[in-house]
N, C-alpha and C positions, 0 to 999 in steps of 0.2 A: 504494500500500500504506500510505503514511503517513496518508492520509485515512481509510482503513478502520480502521487501528489506533486513531485518535483517537475513532472512533465506538464502539469496543468497550468494553463496560461492564467496570469493574474490580471490581464487587461479586461476591461468591461466594454461591451458593445454599446456605444452611444451613437445613435443614428445621425447622419448628416441631414437626412430628410425622412420624415415619418412616411411610411408607405406600406401597402399591402403586398402580399406575395401573390404573384400571378400564377394561375394554374398552368400556363404554358411553360413556365420555367421548370427545369429539371435539375439544375445544379444546386449546390448548397447555398441556402439563403440564411443569413444571420442578421438581417435587418430587423429593426424594431417594429412593433405593430402600429396599426393606425390608431390615433387617439380617439377616444370615445367621449361623448358628451358626459357632463358630470351627472352622477347618479342622483335621482331625485331624493328629497328628504323622506324619511320614513313617515308613513301615514299615521294619523292619530287613530285611536281606538274607535272614535265616533265616525270614521269615514271608511266603511267597508268597501272593498273593491269588487266590482263585477268580474267574475271569472267564467261563468257558464252563460253562453249566449243562446242556448237551445230554448225554443219557444214552447211553452206548455200547450199552445193551440195546435201543435203538430199532432198527427194521428198516432195513437198508442193502442196497442193490444196487449192486455194482461193475460198470461197463460198459466193455467194450473195443471197439476199432474195428479191423476187418480192413483189409488193404491196398486193398480195393475200396470201403471206406467204410461197410461194413455194421456195425451195432451188435449186440453180443451180450453176454450175462451172463458175467462172469468168476467163477472160483472165489474163495471168501472168502480163501484163502491165497495168491492170486496176488500177485506183487510190485507195489508201488505204481507202478513205472515202466511197467507194462503198462496202467495204467488210463487210459482216455480221459475218463471222467466217473464220478461217484458220485451216486446218488439215495438220499436218506434222509428219514425222517420226523422231524417236530418237533412238540412240544406247545406250547400257547400260552405265551408269555413265555419260552420257551427262548432262550438266547443262545449264539452261536458266535463266538469271536474267533480270527482267523488272521493270519498274515504271508505275504505273497506276492501273486501276481496270478492271477486266475481269472475265468471267466465264470459267472454265477449266473442261473438261471432258476427261478422259483417255479412249479411245476407245479400246485399246489393250495394255496389259502389266500393269505396275504400275509406278507411279510417286510419289515421296515423297516431300511434301511441309509442312513446320511447323511440321515435324515429323508425319504428317498425310499421309497415303498411299492412294492416290486417285486412284480410278478405277471404271469406269462404270457410275458414277453419276456426275452431274454438281455441281461444288464447286465454290463459288464466293471468289476470292482472292483479297485482298487490299494490295497495295505495295506503300506507300507514301515515299518520300525521307526524311521525318522527322524521320523515323524509318529505321532500317536495311531493305534494299530492299530484296524482296522475291526471293528465288532461287528454281527453279524446277530441280529435279534430277531424271533421269530415273533409275529404279531399275533393277538389274539382275534377281531377283526372280519375278515371275508373279503369280497373283491370278487367280482363276477361273473367267471367263468372267461374269461380272454382267449384269443384265438385263438393257438395255438402254431404254431411252424414245424415242418417235417417232422421234424427231429432231436429237438426237444423232445417232440413227440407220440410218436415211437418210444420214447424213454426212459420216458415215462409208461406206455406199453403194457407195456414190460418190467417196470416196477414193479408195475403193477396185476395181473399174472399171479399174484403171490404175496402182495401186501400192498395193503390199501386202507382201513385203519382209522385213519390218522393225520389230524389236523386240517390240518397243513401238510406239503407235500412239496416238497423243494428238490433241484434238480440243480446240481451243481458240476462245471464242465468245465475241464480243463487247457488252458492256452494257451501259446503261444510267440511273444510279440509282439516280443521283442528287447530290451525295457527291462530284463529280468532279467539281461542280460549287460553292464550298465553298468560293472561292475568291470573289464571288459576295457579300457575307455578310462581309467577313473579307479579304480584299485585301492582308494582310500580309501573308496569307496562300494560296495564289492563285496558287503557283507552287508546291504544295505538290504532286499532281498526274500527272502534266504535266511539261515538260521541253524541252529545245532544244536538238537536236540530234547531237551527236558527229560524226566527220567525219568517224571514224572507225566503226560506228554502222549503217551507212546509208544503206549498203547492207543488213544487218540483218533486219532492219526495213522494207525495201522494200519486203523482203522475207516473214516474218511471222507477221508483225505488223498489228494491227487492231485499229480502232478508240478507244482512251482511254487507249491503252496499248502500251508502247514503250520499246521494248527489247534493252538491252545494252550489247555491246561486251566487253567493258572495263569500269572501274570506275576510277575517279581521286581522289586525296587526299580529304578526308572529306566525301566521299560517303560511306556509310556503307552497307555491304552485310550480310544478315543473314546466319550464318553457325551453324553447330552442332559440336563443338570441340570433341575430342576423350573422354575427361573425362566427358563431358556432355552426350555423347552417352552411356558411360558405366553406369553412374548414372541412365539414363532413362531406360536402359535395366534391371538393377537390380530392379528399383522401379516398372516397369510395368510387369515384368515376375516372380518376386519372389513369391513363394507359400505363401498363406495366413496362418497366425498363427491361432491356435486353443485355445479356452478358456477352462475353467475347465470342461465344459460340452461337449467338443470336437466339438463345433460349430465354424465355421470360423469367425475370427474377421475382421470387416470391416477395410480395410487399411486407415490410415489417414496420409497424407504427409504434413508436415510443411516445407515451404521454407523460409529461413531466410538469412540475410546478410545486409551489409551496403547499402547506396544509390548508385545507378548507377552500381550495380554488375550484373544486368540481372535477378533478381528474377522473375519479371513478364513474361519475355520472356521464361525462363525455365518452369515456371508454365503453360504457354500456351502450350508448347510442351508436358509437362507431362499430361495435360488434354486430348490432342489429342491421346496420347498413351493409356490412361486409357479408353477413350470412345471406342477405337477400341477393347479393351479387355472385358470391362464390359458392354458396351452399354450406360451407364449413369454414371455421376460422379457429386458429389456436389463440388461447389467452394465457399469457405468462403473468403470473401474479408475483410481484417482488416486494409488496408491502406486507411485512410480517404482522403488523398490528391490525390491519383492516383488510383482510383478504376478501375476494369476490366469490370464488367458488370453493376454495379449500378452507379448512378451519384455521383460526389464528395460530401463528407459530410455525407455519410451513410456507415454502415457496413451491409453486406448482405450475405445471403446463397442462392446460385442459383443452380438449377438442370440443368446441361448441358447434352444434348444428341446429339449434332452435333459438328463437328470439328470447332475450332476457327482459322480462317485464316486471321487475320488482327490485327492491334493495337487496344487498348481499344476504341477509339472514333468511330470506325467503327461498334461497336455493343453495345454502351451504351444505356441502357434502353430497349433493344430489347426483353429481356426475363424477365418476371415478377419474382421477387425474391420469393423463397419459404418462406423466412422470412427475414426481414430487420429491422434495427434500425437506426433512424435518429438522428444525432448529430448536423448537420448544420455547422460544422467547418472542417478545413483541417488538424488539428493536435489535439491530445488528451491531450496536455500539460496543458490546463486550467481545464480539468475535467477528470483526469485519472480514478477516481472511476467509473464513468458512462461508460467509455470506457471498462474497465475490466468487468463490469456487462453486457454490450452488447455482448462481446465475449462469456461470460459464457452462456448467453441466447441462442445465435446461436448454441453453442456446444450442449446445452441441446435439442434444436429442432432437431439437427441431430441425437442424440442418440435415441430420441423418434421415429424418422422415421426408424432407423435401427431395433429397437425392433418390431415395427409394421410390417415391411417387413419380419422379421424372423418369426413372428407369422403366417403370411400368407404363409410361405414356400418359399418366394422369396429370391434370392441371395442378399447379402449385397452390398450396393452402396458405393464405396470409396469416400474420400473427400480430396481435395487439399486446403491447407491453405496458402494464400499469406500474409506474414507479412509485416509490415512497415519497412522502412530503418533506423529508429531511434534505434540505438543499444548501446547507452551510457546513463548512469545515469538513469533517470526515464524511458527512452525508454527501457532499458534492464530489468528494473523491470516489465514493461508491457509485455515484451516477456516471462519472467518467468511465469507471471500470465496466459498468453495465453497457454503456454505448460501445465500448471496445469489444465486448463479448457478443452482443446481439447485432451490431452493425445495422442500425435502422435505416430504412429508405425514406421514412417520413418521421420528422420530429415535431410533435405537437407540444407547444409550451403554453401553459396557462399562467397569466400574470395579473397583477393588481395594478391598474393604471395610476392609482393614487400613491403608490410607494415605489414602484420600479418598473422599468420597461427594458431591462437588460437581459441578454441571453444567458442561460445558465451554462451552456457548454460551448467551448471554442473548438469546433470540429476540425479546425486546421491542425490541432495538436492530437487528434484521434486518428491513428493510422487506419487507412482503409475504410473510412466512414465519411460519406459525403451526402447527407440526407437533405431532403426538401423540408424546410422549416416552415411550420404553420403556427400562427399566433391566435390564441383565443383569450379573451378576458375572463378572469375568474368570477365565480359566483358572488354577486353582491345584491344589495337590497332592491335594485331596479328590476332584476330578473326573478327575484325570489318572492315578489309580491307581498312583502311584509316588513315589519319592523323588528323590534327586539323579540327574540323567541322567549317564551315564558309569559308573555302578556295574555290576558284573558279578554276576549271580545264580549260583545253584547250577549252572545248566545251562551256565555259561561264556559266555552270550550277552552280548556287549558292546553297550551302547546308545550310539548316536551322537547327541549333541546338536549339531545343526547351527546355525551362526551365519547371519547374514543373507547374508554373501558365499557361504556354501555353498549357500544356496537359489538365489542368482543363478547360481552355477556349474551347478547341476543343471538349471535352466531353460534355460540357453544350450546345455548339452550335449544336452539332450533336443531342442531346436530344431534344432541343427546336424546331429544324427544321425537325424532323423526320416525316415520313408519311408511309402509308401502301397502297398496292394495294388491290383490291377486292379479289385476290387470297392469301392474307396474306404474300406477299413478301415485305421485308423492302426496303423503298426508302427514299429520302429526297426531300423537296421542298424549295430550296434556293431562289426562285424567288418571294416568297410571304412573305413580312415582318411580324414580330410578331404583329405589330400595325394594320395590315390589316386582321388578322385572327379573326374568330368568337369565342369569349370566351364562356365559360360555365357559365351560370347564376345560382348561388346558393343562396338561402335565408340565410341571416346572422344567423338566429336562428337555422338553420340546421347544423351549424358547431361549433366545439370547437376551440377556438383560444388559442393554447398553446404558451405562450410568453417566455418560458425558464427561464433564470435568468435575463431577461431584466426588469428593474424596470420602467415600463411605466405606467403612471396614466391611470385608466380605460377610462377616457374621451378622451385620446389620442391614444388608441389602434388602432382604424381604420386608423388614420393618419399614425401611425408608420408602419402598414402593407401595406398600399397602395403603389404600384409601386415597391415592393420588390419581391425577390425570396423566396418562402416558400416551405416547405415540405408537401406533401399531405399524410395524414395518413388514413388508413382504418382498419377495424376490421380484426384481424389475422385469418387465416385459421387453424393455428395450435396453439391453446391456450395452455398455460402451465398447469402444474398440479395444480389443485385447482382453476383455472381461469374459469370464466363463458364463455361458448361457445355460441356465438350469432348466432341465427338462422336467416334465410332470413326475416321471418315475424317480428322478434324483431328489426332487422336493419331498416326495413321499418317503424316500429312503432316509431323510433327515429324522423322521419320527420313529424309525425302527428301534433305536436305542438312544434316543436323544440326539441333539445337535452335537456333532463331533468337534474336536478342537480345530481340525483342518477347515471344516465348514464355517465355524465361527470366525476364523481368521480371514477366510475368503470373503465373508459378508461384512467385515469391518474395515474401517478406513486404515490406511497404512500408518504404522506407528502407535496404534492403540495398545494399551496395556491389557493383558488378558489374564484371567485366573483360570488356568487350564483345569478342566474337570479330571483329567487323568492324573495330574499331580495331587489334586485334593483327594482323590480316591486312594492313591498310594499312601498318603499320610494317614487317612482315616481308617484304612483297612477295608476288608470286604464287607463288613457289617453295615457300612454306611449306605450302600445301594445308590442308585441314580436319583432317587426322589429328593434327597436332601442336598443335592449338589447342583445348583443352577449354573448355567454357563454365563459368567460375568465378564463383561468387557468394559474397561474404563476408557471410553472413547465414544465415537459416533459411528453409525452405519456407513458403509461404503456408498458413495454417490453414484457409482456405476452399477453395482451389483444389486442394490436394493432401492425401493421406492416407498414413500410414505403413503399409507392407505387411509387412516382415519385416527381419531382420538378414541380412547377407551378409558373407562373408570375401573380401577382395580378395586372391586368391591370387597374381596377378602382373599386370603391365602391360607389354604389348608395344608399345613406343614406335615401333618401326620400322613395324609394320603398323597401329598406331593402334587397338589393342583393349585392353579391360579384361577380365580373366578373373575372374569372380565365382562363388564357391561359394554357391549359394542353396538354402535348404531347399526340397524339392519341395512343390508345392501340391496340394491334393486334386483327384483326377481327377473327382470327383462334381460339381464346380461349374465354372462358366465361369472359365477361367484369367485371373487379373488381370495376367499378365505383359505383355500388350500395352499396359497402361496405365502401365508403368514409365517415368519421365521423368528420374530422377536418383538420386544417393546423397548421404548426409549424413555428414560426418566430425565426430563428436562430440569432446568433450575427452578428454584422456588420463586414466589411472587416478589420477594425482596430483590431478586436479581433479574427482574423483568420477565419472569417465566409465566407460562400459561397455566392457570389453575382452574379447579372445578368452581363454577359459579356458586355462590353461597345460596342462591335461590334453589338450586337443584338439591343441595344438601339438606335444606330445611323443608323440602317438599314432603307432604305426607299428612296434611291436615292442619299444620300449624304455621304455614307460610304467612298468612295474614297476621297472626299474632306476633311473629318475629319481625314483621315489617312495621309494627306499631299499632295495628288495629286490634288492641286487646281490651277495649272497653266492654262493659257488660252487654251492650246492645249487639256489638259485633260478635261477641262470644256466643250469645244465645242464637243468633242467626246461623253461625257456623255449625252449632250443634244440631240445628234443625236440618241443615243440608247434609251433614256427615255425622250421623249419630254413632257410627262405629269407631270414630276417631277422637272421641271426646277425652279419652284417657291418654292420648299421645301428647307429650309436651316437648318443649324445645330441649329440655335436659336429656331426652332420649334420642336426639338426632345423632346419627352415627358420625364420628370423627369431628364433632363440633362441641366446643367447650365455651360456656359463658362465664366461667369463673375467672377472676382476676388474679394473676400471679403477683407475688410480692417478693421484695428483696432486691439485692443488687443484680443488675443484668436482666431484670424481668421485662423491661421496656426498652424500645429502641432509643439510641442516643439522639439528642436534638442537635441538628446542625445549625450552627450560627455563622453562616458564611457572610463575609463582608465586614465582620466586626474585628477591629484591631485594637490591641492594647495601646493606651496613650503613650506608654514608654517606647513603643516601637514605631510611632507615627513620626 
């Protein structure tokens, strides 16, 4: 990293003339962005802004569903709770903003959501108030009518019997996926998808509202609405429609888009929109996640390369862990500051996996798959050095930089100092109050709706809760089960000798390894499907052979990074004698898994360890039944650092789940306690004192509490 930092240029790009980047230019552009008009002042709470332009006089058909599954038209005065779906017409450029979860199918015309042009197919859209609310916009241009499924076709027939004059026809279907019950596990997030209805939205809700989906006519201060600003639209058009470059052999170069910028500038939102644009053009797109703290598809603490083939229509916690990563590397921390060398090595490995895939696709004559790289928001000091290392590893063809016009318009990377990297630079302004449609988050409007501004740790908590409580239907549809606590779930019983315990840099004595791992969140590691050059490719029979008599010393060494310290089982057996047996001797490695031979699969909770029988009980999120289960490739678990060292840990809400979550979060009054007993009479005797691995007692004595840092204070004698 020191050599890389010495190469980094210290000059700052200050433009001679502010200009935009032309789509016809293909060389490296490091000019500054076009200045934007000053953002308007935040609106007062008494001035709600109109966000939904759909007129309630447009034709609407409410549809119900009988117990046999037959669809029928409901009376206009029927309660919203009886609605299965609503079909309504829209005019060109009409907008509809809502909060909640629903399925959307455009029966006629085109609707744009998250820069995805929905038409003919059911799309599940998530719109929590913690993130910018989703806005549906009817498009003037129309696509060829796509083939509808049986339910959508039946809805269109019910609509066409009385209406057929609208340019765009949209069906909104109620869903019960389980995520709307997140407040049952974490009461602090109970209002993410549900809220009170404002007076000016009651007519709108009565017209097209369905259970779980609340349309909003106006928004108050603090409520954010997702929009695509003009400069974002221009950058998306250039990135998604620009012709591909050709290499020396006149073969198309796979486009690589790196999105960079400081924290809070909207990199993840823009990357989501860009993925949807590229999926529409190429059919598939790779997504490289390099932000350890706020991942998009993988759980926090890992860097991943995911192949995306469907539009992304929700914030990260709505699809965390739903797609198995093509390749992933586990670090177990939310920042790379303590181990930048491994972070740079992980990024380089993911970039190499992507290039290997591109070469194999080219050899088969298949078109190249583009890649979107979402970078971290650390852009100063060591973080900037890591950004230079990332650009050198992935060699982006397009570099999208989000910036704040009020503070800086300088380019982050001097590509003249990055060997072999000459990207097209596109500028976008960061998210600000003018595009977010609101003032200070946390304000309450006239409707009483309280807006939650979530911090980074809240985002990680939501992602981990979504992962741990995930479920699947028999048809492979993603759901959540928030009504069954983790402590009540059946764990996976794995022999200790069949796992490698990677302890990272933790200096834990071998006799205390099982105690240190028990009750913690670990990373599950399996054999990689795409081994690196020169690495051994494990066959299914060889993987099964690992479990014949436990993971051998040779296999543990091959699956670990070079230089890792190992506690060889053969040496331990020799010292303990034949009476020890394999059950009490785990394969312990003080280091991390190999980046080429292994890949990160998911997080797991070590519920318990049965030393007598020699088994580890792991609560593992279920894998999709629609794909080949990767569980047969699991070879070990990784124990990351603790929370004090920026490690990923079990959310406290999951550990308190079981009937006393509300009490632990402060709702312990008599009224709340009586209501809780009526809802869950079988859990009245469960208290916070019985929560596993949770203590509410206060330690006393020297060293019982963390030292208080007093940075910046200097003794007068030393001044």
